[in-house]
N, C-alpha and C positions, 0 to 999 in steps of 0.2 A: 502494498499498500503506499503511495506517495501522500504527504500532505505539504502542501506550497502553504507559505505564511509569509503574507505582506504586510510590512511592517516598516517604521524608521525608527533610527538610532536616538532620537531628540524626542519621542514618543512616550511620555510617561506610561500611559496604556498598555504599550505593546510590550513593556519589560513587565508588567504586573500580569500580563496575555502569555506571556513567554513562558512564568512560572507555574501558572493554572494549567498548559497547556502541558508540560513537563510533568507535573504531578496526575495528570492523566493517563501519560504514559507510560510512566511507571507503574501504576495497575494495570495496564493494557497487558490480555495475555500473549498478544503476539508483538510486542514492541519491537524484537528485535527483527521484526519482517517491516518497520516501516523506517521509509526514507523521509526526512525533513529538507525541504528545500526552502531557504528564505529568499524570498522576491523584496524588489526594492518599491519603494512610496517616499517622496519627499512631501513632507507636511508644506515647507516653504522653497519652492524651487528659487527666488526671486533672494534668500537671504545670502548679503555678503560670506566670505570666508568666515569670520570671525564677530558675533555680535555681543559685545559687553553689555546687556541691559539685565537687570535682575528680573527673575522671573514675576514677581509681583508685580513689576511695569509693563512688561508683555503681556500677561491676563489683564490688565487695566486698559492699556490699549487697543488688544485686540477684541474684548468682549466688552468694552466699557465699564470693566468693574469698578468698584471701590476702592479705595485700597486697603479698608479692612475687609471686605470680601475675596479681593485677591489673596490677601494673606492666609486667609480662613480656608478658602480653596486649595491653595499650599500645602496646609497642614492638615487635610482632609486625605489628599493623594499620600502626601507622607504615612499618615497611620494606615492608609492602604496596603502602601507597598511593605509596611512592617509586617503586616498580618501576612504576608507570604515569603518573609526572609531577606527582604531586600532592605538597604540602608539608603535613602534618597538622601540628598544636600540640596534640595531646589534653591539655595538661595545662594549656592557656590557654581550652579550650572554655567556653561561658556557655551551660547548656542552659535550656529553659524552653519552654511551649505552642507548638507549631506549628500552630494553627488559622489565626491572623493571615498565616503566612508563605504558607501555602496559598491565601488567600483573595487575599494579593497577587498570588501566580503568574496565579490566576484571572483578575485584573485586567490584570496583565501581557500577559495570552491574547489579550484583547481588541483589543489592539494588534500581535499577532503577536510579542510579546515574552516568551511565555511560557520558553522554551528559555533566553532571555538571564539571565532574573530566575531563574531555578531554579539558573543556574551562579553567579549574585551570590551567592544566598544560602549555597548548599554551601562556598564559598570563605571568606564572610565569616565563618561558624563553623567552618571545621575549620582554614582558616589564619591568619585575621587573628582569633580570639578573639571576636568581635561577639554581642552578645545578641540573638540573632535572635526572640526572643520578646517585644522591647518595641518597640511600634508606633512609638517614636522612631527609633530604630535603623531598622527597616522600612522607614520614612518615606525617609529618607535614602539606603537601598540602591535603591528605587524611583525613587529623582529620578535616581542613578547610571546606570540603565541607558535613561533617558527619559522615565517617565514625570510627569506633571505633578504637583508637591507637591498642587495642590488637591483633585485627584481621588482622591490616596491619601488624604488628610486626611476626605476625606466617607466611604470605605471606613470607617474605622474611627469613624464616628460611626452606622454604619448595620448590619444584618445581609446586607449583600449578600455573595454568595456562601457562604455558611454550608450552603445546602441543597445547591449543588452539591458540596461538599466532602463532606457524610453520605452522598449519592449514592453520589458514587465510591469511597466506603468501605464502604457497603453492597453496592457490585457486587463488591469484592475479595473479601469474603467468600462471595459466589455462586460467585466462581470457584475458590474454595480457596485464597486466597492468605492465608497466616497469618503471612508476615511478606515484608521488602521488602528488596531490588529485587522487583517482580515484572513480567515483560513479555509482552504479547499481541499476537500479530502477525495483523493481521487477523481477530480473533475467531475464528481457528482454531488457532492454535498456542500455546501460553503456555510461557515461559521462567521459572521461578524461580532467585532467586539473582545475586550476581554471577560470572555463569560467564565464561570465557576468551572473549577477543573472535571467536576462531575457531567456537565453539558457536554465537556471535549470525550468524557471517557465512552459517553452514550453515542455520540458522533462516529468514533473509533469501531466501537462492537457494530454499529449500525453497518456501516460499508463493510466491514470484512466480512460479515455478514451476508450480505447483497453480493460478492465477489468470491465469495470462496461456498458457494450453497454445493452442499454434496450432491453427486448426480443417481 
């Protein structure tokens, strides 16, 4: 079974959704036969490489929130993340354009490290406050997971994987995904949003039963 997951590395719900999905996969009886593929989705393609604005301010500007409402929203998100074992420091995040990060995930996937790279980027952004729109920072994160420094630096001097990222984003639109995370099970069942792990477990079992019916 293939599970495709569209998400962005600056999406707080995507990291929570990842943990919920992983909890379901840990309970699934055929987990060793599930292939997880990470797909690209940019929440803000027009963002500059690094955008040093506090998350509170971003929420105020984007949604017209008051300062107090924005602060409370971040506190709720931080508590929700903690409930699935994640340490969010939203006051320290350094926003930026995520196209390079998605390209790096694609590069990592050619070495069977796509999932590892995705996790490293999420932790770097939400927990460590690293600027994941900065190619220099991304290079070090890639080296952290075992990629070659030279290969990563070659990536930045080329357009490699840009077309792949754009194709994945176009497919998300075709599937009706207007936000992330967005999960697609064997191209037959879509699960939008950061759903609880039991929702994913039911989806895993349902699709497995559909595709492995005894003759």
